[in-house]
N, C-alpha and C positions, 0 to 999 in steps of 0.2 A: 268624543260625540257627548253632548249634553244630554241631562236626564230626560228632556223635552223629545231629543231625538231619539234616545232609547225606547220611550214609551210610544213614539209613533210607529217605530219598527215593529216593537211588539203588537200595537194593534193592528197593525197590516196583516202580521203572521196569523192573529186570531181569524182574520176575515178569511184568510185562505183555508185555515182549520174549517170554519164553520162549512165551507163548501166541500171539504174534502173530508171531514170525519176527526174523531180524536187522536186517531193515529198519526195522521197528518200533524196534528198539534204538536204531539210529543217529539215527533222528528224536528220540526220547525224550532220547538223549544232548544233542541239539542245543538242546532245550526247557530242560535243567536249569539254565543260567545264570539264563535269564528266571525259572524257578520259584523258584529262589533269591534273586535280586533282590527279586522280590514278597513273599517270605516276610519278607526283610530289611526293607522298607518301615516307617517308624515315623514319628510326628509328635509334636509338643510340647504338651501340654496345660497351659495355665496354669488352675490351679482359684481359683475367685473364692468360694469358702466360706470358712467359719472356718479353714481350713487355711493360708491365703494369709499368707504372713507380711509383705507389702506390696502392699494392693489399689491404692495411687495408681500407684507406678511401673509395676505390670502394664500399665496403660494405654499408657504410653508403649514398653514391648516391642511393644504390639499396632500402634502407631504406626510404630516402626521397622520392623518386618516388612512394614508396606504401604509405607513409603518406599523400601524394598527391592524392592519390587513382588512381594512374596510374596503369595498368596491367602491371607487368613486367614478363619476362621470365628468366629463369635459363638454361642456355645451357650445360648439364651434359657432360662433358669430351670435350667438345668444347673448344678449345685453352685455356685449364686450368679452364674452369668452367666460361666460360662468361656470361655476363648478356647483354640482349635485351631490350630497354626501348623504349616507344614511342617517337617520335621527338619531342623535347621542347625545347626552348630558354632558360628558366628558369634551366633546366636540365644541359644543355651544358654550361652554364653560371659557376654553382656550379661545374663541372668537373674541368673547368678552374680554379676557384678559389683555389680548394682542391688539384690542382696537380694532377688530374686522367687522364689516358690517354683515349680517346675514339675515335670512328670512326662513322662519317654518312654515313650509308648503304642505298642504294636504295632498292625498292620493290624487284627488278629482284636479287639484292645481297642476300637480306632475303630469296628470294625462293631458291636460291641456297645452301644457309647455311642448309636449311631446308632439302633441298634432301640429302646433306650429311649426317646430321644427322640420317635420316631415313636408311642410308645405313651404318652405322657404329654403333659401340658399344657408341652410343651417345643417349642422350635423351632430349626433351624440358619438363621442368616442369614450369608451371604457378605459379606464386606468386600471392596471392590475396589479402592480407591484411598484415598491419604493424602489428607484433605480440605485445603483451603487456608483458614487461620484469621486472623481479624482479632480485635483486640479495640480498642474505641473508647476512648482514655485521653486525657485532657488534658495537656498538656505539664507542668504544674505539679502534677501528682496525684503522690503518694507511692507507690513501688513497692509498699508492702504494703497499698496501700489499696482492694484488688481482689481477692478469693477466687480468681478464675478464675486471674489471672495468676499467682497463688502457685501453683496448681494444676499449671498448664502448666510453670510453671518448676520445679517438684519433681518431676514427671512425665517432664522432657525432652522435650516436645513443643514443634516450632515454630511459632510465630505472629509477626504483624506487628502494630504498633502504627499506629494511625491516629486522626485527629481530623476537626475540621470542614473542613478544607482539602481533604482526601483525599475526604470523603464527598460534598462539593458539586462536586468536579471528576470524579466518576463512577467513582471508583477501587474502588469495591464490586465491579463485574463481574469483578474478577479474584481473589474469594473465593467461598468454599462457605459459610462459617459467620461471624458477626458477632455478638460479647458485648458488652452494654451493661452497666454496673454501677450504682454509685449517683448517675449524672450528673442533673441538672434540667433536663428538657426543656421546660419552661415559662418557662425565663429568670428565676428567681428567685433563682438561687445557692445552691439546695438549703435555702432558707428558713432559713438561720443568720444572719439579719439581726438578730433579736432578742438573741441570745446572743452573736455573734462579730462584729459590725458594726466594732468597734475592732481587732479582730486583723489584723497585717499579712498572713497567709494569705488571709482572707476579701477585703481591700481588693486583694490582688494577683489574687486570682481574678475579681474584678470588672473590673480594667483588662485582664486577659488575654481575659476574654469579649467585652467592649466593643471591644477593637482588632481582635478577629476579626470581629465584626459589621460594624465599619466599612469594613474590608478586603472585605468582600463586597457591601458597598452596602446594608446594613441599618442604620436607625436606632436600632432595639432589638435587645437580646440575644433576646428572645422571639420576633422576628421571624426571626432566623437560626436559632433551635432549631426552630421551625417547618418551616422549609426543610431541615432536617437529616433531621427525622422523614419527611417527604415522599418524599426520596431513598432513606431505608431501607426506607420502604413498597414502593417500586420494586422495591427489591433482593429483599425477599420475594415480592412478587408475581410475579416473573420466575423464582422457584426458588430464593431463599437459603433458609438456617435462621438464624433470629434466637432468641439465648437472652440472656435480661436477669433480671437481680437486684436486689433493694433497691429504691431509689426509681426507678431507671430502667424498671422495671415500669408503676408507674400514671402516672408524669409524661409517659411516652411516649403512652399513650393519651390523657392530659387535653391534649397537645398536638395530637393528631390531632383530637380532639373541638373544639378551640378553634380551628381554622384559621381565620387571617385575623381574630381575636378578642384584644383586649387584656384580660387577666386579671390583669395584673401592677399591684400598687399604687403609688402615686407616690411612696413611702418609697424604693422598690426602683429604679424607671426616670424617676421626675421627672414622670410624668403620671398620670392616673386610670385606674381600672377602666372599661371602657366598660359602662355602666349597663344595658345589656340583654344582657349576657352570658349569663345564665342561659337566656333563650330561643333564644340563637344557638348553644347546644353541639350538636354532632351528634354522637350516640352511634353511629349506622350507620359512622360512619370508624373507629370503634375497633377493634381486633384482640379484645381479652379483655374488656372492661368495658362496663357500660350503667347508665343512670340513677342516675349518682353526682352528688353537689353538692360543689362546691369549697370551700375554706378559704382565702379570701383574706386574711385578716388576716396582716400582715407578722410579726408577734410570736408567731405560732402556728405551731408547728413540725411542721406536717403539711400536705398539699396537698389532699385530699379525704376524704371518707367512705368510699373503697375500704379504707382499710388498718385493721388490727385491731391495731396494735402495743399500745395501751393495755391491751388485754385479755391478751396475755400477757405482758405486764410485771406484771400483777395476779397470774397464776399463779405466777410466779417460776422461777427455773431449774430447780427440782427437779420441778416438775408439767408444765412444757412441754414437749410433745412431738408428734408428728405421724405418721401412720400412711400406709404406701405402699396404693394399691390395688394388687389382683390383678387381672391381666389374660390373657385366652387368648391363648397365644404363637403359636399358628397363625393365629388370626383376627383378633388386634390387635397386630402386631408392633412397630408405632411405640411405643404406651404402654409394650408389655413391655419394649423395648428402653431406655428413659428411666427405667425404675423398676427395672433389674438392682440387687440390692444383697444384702448377707449377711444383712441384718435386714431386718425389714419395719415396725419401729416405731423413729423416729430423734429424738434429743434436739433441742428447738428451738433456734431461735436469733433474736436480735431484728435489727432494721434500722430504718433510717429507715421504710421500707415491710416489715413482717414478714408480714404474710399478708393475703388479701383476703377481705372478709366475701361469702360464696356468694350473696347476692341482688344482688349487683352484677356477678356473673360471667356472662357470655353463655350461654345454652341450648347453644350450637353449642359452646362449649368442653370437652375433654375434662379431668375433674379426676383429677390424677395422686396427689394426697396430699392430707390433709385433718386436723385437728385434732379429733379424736374426742370426742363430746359438745358441739362447738361449731360455730356458722354459720361455720366459717373454713377456707379453701382456702389450702393453703401451695405446692402445685405444680401447675400446669397447662400444657395444651398446646392448639393449635389450627392450622388451614390458612387461609391466604390466598395465594388465586390458586393458583400452583404451588409455594409454598414453605410455611414451617412456622414457628409461635414457641414457644417454652416460657419462660415465666416463673416464677421461683422466689422467694419470700418471703424477705427476710432478708439479712443483710451477709455473715457469715463463720462458717460451721458449727461451727467450734471456738472462738470467741469469743462466749460468750453474749449480752455486751452491748458492743460494739465502740464506744468512745467516742473523740473526736476525741484526738489526741496517745496513743492506746495503742500499745503496741509491738505489732512484727511477729509472726503467728502462726507458729510454727516446725512446719512439716508433718512433718518427722523424728519428732516427738513424736506424730503423728495419721496415720501411714500406713496405717491401717486404718479411717480416718474412713469412716462411711455416708453423711454429709451430703456429702463431698467427693465421693464418688463418682457420686453424682447429677449433679454436675458435669460430670465425666468422662465419663459416659453421653453427654450431650448433644454433647460434641466429638466423640466416636466415631461418634455416631448418622450423620452426612453420608457417614461411608464405604461403608455398605450400597448395594447395588444398588438403584436406584431402584424397578426393577421388584418389589421384594419390599415396599417400603413403602405396602402398602394401609391405609387408615385408613377 
């Protein structure tokens, strides 16, 4: 408050005192510091609309606030899903260091924002704690082979790496959120056999996975991976948040459906496929998909008919895009959180699994984004037990056709990427108070 503002407030109190007597004046003067402090209260608004200079690092600021045990607020649908943080010199300095746009807003401005939120398709979600994050990463994976790892590194958000040892040993109970990327949970080494079986990296992948299977007492890698997906299922059923991209989406569900069934060709694991495998698939065990058919040819770079990659490639980069659905922030806060963005039409990007045919998606699943005019779902969400899963098709939102051996994506060149924002929405999602997450 300025000196003029303080003097005006004091003058008003003196007028009250004139009418009420000296005793009232003394009482009013005692209240003055409190009134001044209240008037001085301010907060940090991090806008997430087109005015934001670095959308991706803005999520890192929100996480830093949670890490320092500040109460943060996520303003759903307000200026692209902005963040409201307590005023802090340290947080403001961090915004300046990381190049994140922010505004200092007074208590009166905050009240006006909240009034606008109450009257519109907006909502305030309180973020109460920093989520404990884990990423499932094989030890032989390249550091730039996972868009989520790159997003977290760029946004400066803490995470832990784990793989089959940690999952099978029950370490998932230590985490709130787990990410899977393009791992192949069917035990077919990504179906790279046809094109890359002579490459040293492929042969090393086989050795590493076979050694892990033997370590845990499994004769086949597919048996190991089925045990892993069962542990992940337990994690979700008990309240965990699962986020998967690329081939980890459909191969996870395929492994669940094929529980105890050999669907791997002899060229891959030395023995034949169960001749009765089609009748043994149990779609009721799947998270997101149903009624799909497997593609068991080891020379075919595809796992099943869930994936619509071929159709995306036919459209090409210039014509490939997807559209986010619009949800009611007050009645559907979860899908609203997951779709916060500064644009609602986003450039498409390929992956081993790029998008999902709509007729293979279970009716209980919430579709978050689809390819307009096509039978393709890009982004979906659902509940399993006490937890949730979110599947996002494609490999890297800023590398349209990520090929084996391609260089790392430099996120400093894509700091306002809407496709990467969807990833970071998922990472922030578990920070919300659970009582607010009604779907």
